[in-house]
Residue, then its C-alpha position, 0 to 999 in steps of 0.5 A: m467498510l473493512a477496506t476503508i478501515m484498512q486504508s485509514l489504518d495503513s496510512t496512519i501506521a506508516n507515519v507513526a512507525l517511521p521513527h521505530m523502523q529507522g531505529s530498528l533498521s539503523a537507517s538514516q532519515d534519507q533512507i527511511a524516507w524511501v518508505l513513504t516516497s515509494y508508497i506515494v509514487a506507486a499509489a500515484i501511478a496505480t490510480p489512473l489504471t484503476g478505471w481501465l482495470v475495472d472496465r476490463y475485469g469488473q469492479k468486484y474482481v478488481f476490488m477483491a484482487s486489490t484487497i488480497g494483494f494489500t493483505v499479502a503485501s502487508v504481511l510481507c512488510g511485517l516480516s521484513n528485516s531490511l529497508a529494501e524488504i519494506v519498500a518493495p512490498g510497500c509499493c505493492r501495497a500502495c498499488s492495491e489501495p487506489p481500487w478501494c477508493r473507486c470500487r467501494k463506491w460501486c460495490 
């Protein structure tokens, strides 16, 4: 249940906060678009790997690792001071979400 709430909040917050991030980082619209673009690409790459990871390591381990990875990456995004510091942990955060989608059905 907590993973579902975190996933929903994450996508909502990212879209709502873009104008504020653009102003505070003095970034252009093209530059700030990298925040969501990198997030979407990383999630698309990580989604097919989820089944293989679950088969290899087990669903509970993958679910817990993705939750911890998402939390750490979210903290790093919150502490960032530049666009690059937001994009890199955002990719890690996006890679942590696909296991939630598949593992929460099994756990």
